[in-house]
ZAMIDREN-509197 format. One record per residue (C-alpha): x, y, z; residue in one letter. Coordinates in nm, 2 decimals. Last residue first. Layout:
<rec><xx>X</xx><yy>Y</yy><zz>Z</zz><rest>a</rest></rec>
...
// end
This chain:
<rec><xx>5.43</xx><yy>-1.35</yy><zz>0.77</zz><rest>i</rest></rec>
<rec><xx>5.52</xx><yy>-1.32</yy><zz>0.40</zz><rest>r</rest></rec>
<rec><xx>5.62</xx><yy>-1.56</yy><zz>0.12</zz><rest>v</rest></rec>
<rec><xx>5.76</xx><yy>-1.57</yy><zz>-0.23</zz><rest>e</rest></rec>
<rec><xx>5.86</xx><yy>-1.92</yy><zz>-0.31</zz><rest>l</rest></rec>
<rec><xx>6.24</xx><yy>-1.97</yy><zz>-0.34</zz><rest>d</rest></rec>
<rec><xx>6.27</xx><yy>-2.31</yy><zz>-0.17</zz><rest>d</rest></rec>
<rec><xx>5.97</xx><yy>-2.54</yy><zz>-0.14</zz><rest>l</rest></rec>
<rec><xx>6.12</xx><yy>-2.87</yy><zz>-0.26</zz><rest>i</rest></rec>
<rec><xx>5.85</xx><yy>-3.13</yy><zz>-0.24</zz><rest>g</rest></rec>
<rec><xx>5.50</xx><yy>-2.98</yy><zz>-0.25</zz><rest>s</rest></rec>
<rec><xx>5.32</xx><yy>-2.67</yy><zz>-0.38</zz><rest>f</rest></rec>
<rec><xx>4.97</xx><yy>-2.73</yy><zz>-0.51</zz><rest>a</rest></rec>
<rec><xx>4.83</xx><yy>-2.49</yy><zz>-0.26</zz><rest>t</rest></rec>
<rec><xx>4.58</xx><yy>-2.47</yy><zz>0.03</zz><rest>n</rest></rec>
<rec><xx>4.84</xx><yy>-2.62</yy><zz>0.27</zz><rest>k</rest></rec>
<rec><xx>5.20</xx><yy>-2.61</yy><zz>0.16</zz><rest>l</rest></rec>
<rec><xx>5.36</xx><yy>-2.95</yy><zz>0.13</zz><rest>k</rest></rec>
<rec><xx>5.68</xx><yy>-3.11</yy><zz>0.26</zz><rest>f</rest></rec>
<rec><xx>5.77</xx><yy>-3.46</yy><zz>0.17</zz><rest>l</rest></rec>
<rec><xx>5.79</xx><yy>-3.81</yy><zz>0.32</zz><rest>l</rest></rec>
<rec><xx>5.84</xx><yy>-4.11</yy><zz>0.09</zz><rest>a</rest></rec>
<rec><xx>5.55</xx><yy>-4.35</yy><zz>0.09</zz><rest>g</rest></rec>
<rec><xx>5.57</xx><yy>-4.44</yy><zz>-0.28</zz><rest>e</rest></rec>
<rec><xx>5.27</xx><yy>-4.24</yy><zz>-0.38</zz><rest>d</rest></rec>
<rec><xx>5.41</xx><yy>-3.93</yy><zz>-0.20</zz><rest>d</rest></rec>
<rec><xx>5.39</xx><yy>-3.86</yy><zz>0.17</zz><rest>s</rest></rec>
<rec><xx>5.27</xx><yy>-3.57</yy><zz>0.38</zz><rest>t</rest></rec>
<rec><xx>5.44</xx><yy>-3.32</yy><zz>0.61</zz><rest>i</rest></rec>
<rec><xx>5.27</xx><yy>-2.98</yy><zz>0.66</zz><rest>e</rest></rec>
<rec><xx>5.38</xx><yy>-2.63</yy><zz>0.61</zz><rest>i</rest></rec>
<rec><xx>5.13</xx><yy>-2.35</yy><zz>0.64</zz><rest>g</rest></rec>
<rec><xx>4.91</xx><yy>-2.15</yy><zz>0.41</zz><rest>t</rest></rec>
<rec><xx>4.71</xx><yy>-1.83</yy><zz>0.35</zz><rest>e</rest></rec>
<rec><xx>4.72</xx><yy>-1.74</yy><zz>-0.02</zz><rest>i</rest></rec>
<rec><xx>4.85</xx><yy>-1.40</yy><zz>-0.14</zz><rest>w</rest></rec>
<rec><xx>4.76</xx><yy>-1.34</yy><zz>-0.51</zz><rest>k</rest></rec>
<rec><xx>4.99</xx><yy>-1.26</yy><zz>-0.80</zz><rest>d</rest></rec>
<rec><xx>4.95</xx><yy>-1.61</yy><zz>-0.95</zz><rest>d</rest></rec>
<rec><xx>5.04</xx><yy>-1.77</yy><zz>-0.61</zz><rest>v</rest></rec>
<rec><xx>5.22</xx><yy>-1.57</yy><zz>-0.35</zz><rest>k</rest></rec>
<rec><xx>5.26</xx><yy>-1.75</yy><zz>-0.02</zz><rest>v</rest></rec>
<rec><xx>5.11</xx><yy>-1.64</yy><zz>0.31</zz><rest>e</rest></rec>
<rec><xx>5.19</xx><yy>-1.75</yy><zz>0.67</zz><rest>f</rest></rec>
<rec><xx>5.04</xx><yy>-1.97</yy><zz>0.94</zz><rest>t</rest></rec>
<rec><xx>5.28</xx><yy>-2.14</yy><zz>1.18</zz><rest>d</rest></rec>
<rec><xx>5.20</xx><yy>-2.50</yy><zz>1.27</zz><rest>g</rest></rec>
<rec><xx>5.54</xx><yy>-2.63</yy><zz>1.17</zz><rest>f</rest></rec>
<rec><xx>5.79</xx><yy>-2.35</yy><zz>1.23</zz><rest>n</rest></rec>
<rec><xx>5.89</xx><yy>-2.05</yy><zz>1.01</zz><rest>i</rest></rec>
<rec><xx>6.21</xx><yy>-1.88</yy><zz>1.11</zz><rest>q</rest></rec>
<rec><xx>6.26</xx><yy>-1.50</yy><zz>1.05</zz><rest>t</rest></rec>
<rec><xx>6.48</xx><yy>-1.27</yy><zz>0.85</zz><rest>l</rest></rec>
<rec><xx>6.76</xx><yy>-1.50</yy><zz>0.73</zz><rest>p</rest></rec>
<rec><xx>7.00</xx><yy>-1.34</yy><zz>0.48</zz><rest>a</rest></rec>
<rec><xx>7.03</xx><yy>-1.49</yy><zz>0.13</zz><rest>g</rest></rec>
<rec><xx>6.91</xx><yy>-1.17</yy><zz>-0.04</zz><rest>e</rest></rec>
<rec><xx>6.60</xx><yy>-1.18</yy><zz>0.17</zz><rest>k</rest></rec>
<rec><xx>6.51</xx><yy>-1.49</yy><zz>0.37</zz><rest>t</rest></rec>
<rec><xx>6.20</xx><yy>-1.64</yy><zz>0.53</zz><rest>i</rest></rec>
<rec><xx>6.32</xx><yy>-1.95</yy><zz>0.70</zz><rest>w</rest></rec>
<rec><xx>6.24</xx><yy>-2.32</yy><zz>0.71</zz><rest>f</rest></rec>
<rec><xx>6.41</xx><yy>-2.56</yy><zz>0.95</zz><rest>s</rest></rec>
<rec><xx>6.63</xx><yy>-2.87</yy><zz>0.95</zz><rest>g</rest></rec>
<rec><xx>6.91</xx><yy>-2.68</yy><zz>1.12</zz><rest>s</rest></rec>
<rec><xx>7.18</xx><yy>-2.77</yy><zz>0.87</zz><rest>n</rest></rec>
<rec><xx>6.94</xx><yy>-2.83</yy><zz>0.57</zz><rest>i</rest></rec>
<rec><xx>6.82</xx><yy>-2.47</yy><zz>0.60</zz><rest>d</rest></rec>
<rec><xx>6.50</xx><yy>-2.46</yy><zz>0.39</zz><rest>f</rest></rec>
<rec><xx>6.43</xx><yy>-2.13</yy><zz>0.23</zz><rest>t</rest></rec>
<rec><xx>6.10</xx><yy>-1.94</yy><zz>0.16</zz><rest>l</rest></rec>
<rec><xx>6.16</xx><yy>-1.61</yy><zz>0.00</zz><rest>f</rest></rec>
<rec><xx>6.10</xx><yy>-1.26</yy><zz>0.14</zz><rest>g</rest></rec>
<rec><xx>5.83</xx><yy>-1.06</yy><zz>0.32</zz><rest>e</rest></rec>
<rec><xx>5.81</xx><yy>-0.97</yy><zz>0.69</zz><rest>i</rest></rec>
<rec><xx>5.47</xx><yy>-0.80</yy><zz>0.74</zz><rest>k</rest></rec>
<rec><xx>5.46</xx><yy>-0.46</yy><zz>0.89</zz><rest>d</rest></rec>
<rec><xx>5.27</xx><yy>-0.43</yy><zz>1.22</zz><rest>a</rest></rec>
<rec><xx>4.91</xx><yy>-0.30</yy><zz>1.21</zz><rest>m</rest></rec>
<rec><xx>4.84</xx><yy>0.02</yy><zz>1.40</zz><rest>m</rest></rec>
// end
């Protein structure tokens, strides 16, 4: 039997410096660099992960692999 997926919204906690899946503001599970999870894009689930990249000016920013999402990643619908 397949375990239920944890579904909610991606949230960056500035105090801990980590990403979480949250629901109604409550943390459900932490997402670490290297973890694979899914993000909803145009009503389809896309497998992704968090990576650190840089912009044209050399500033570091977060990006979701296999998507166009980068920079502030809060409030994206995700599941793991």
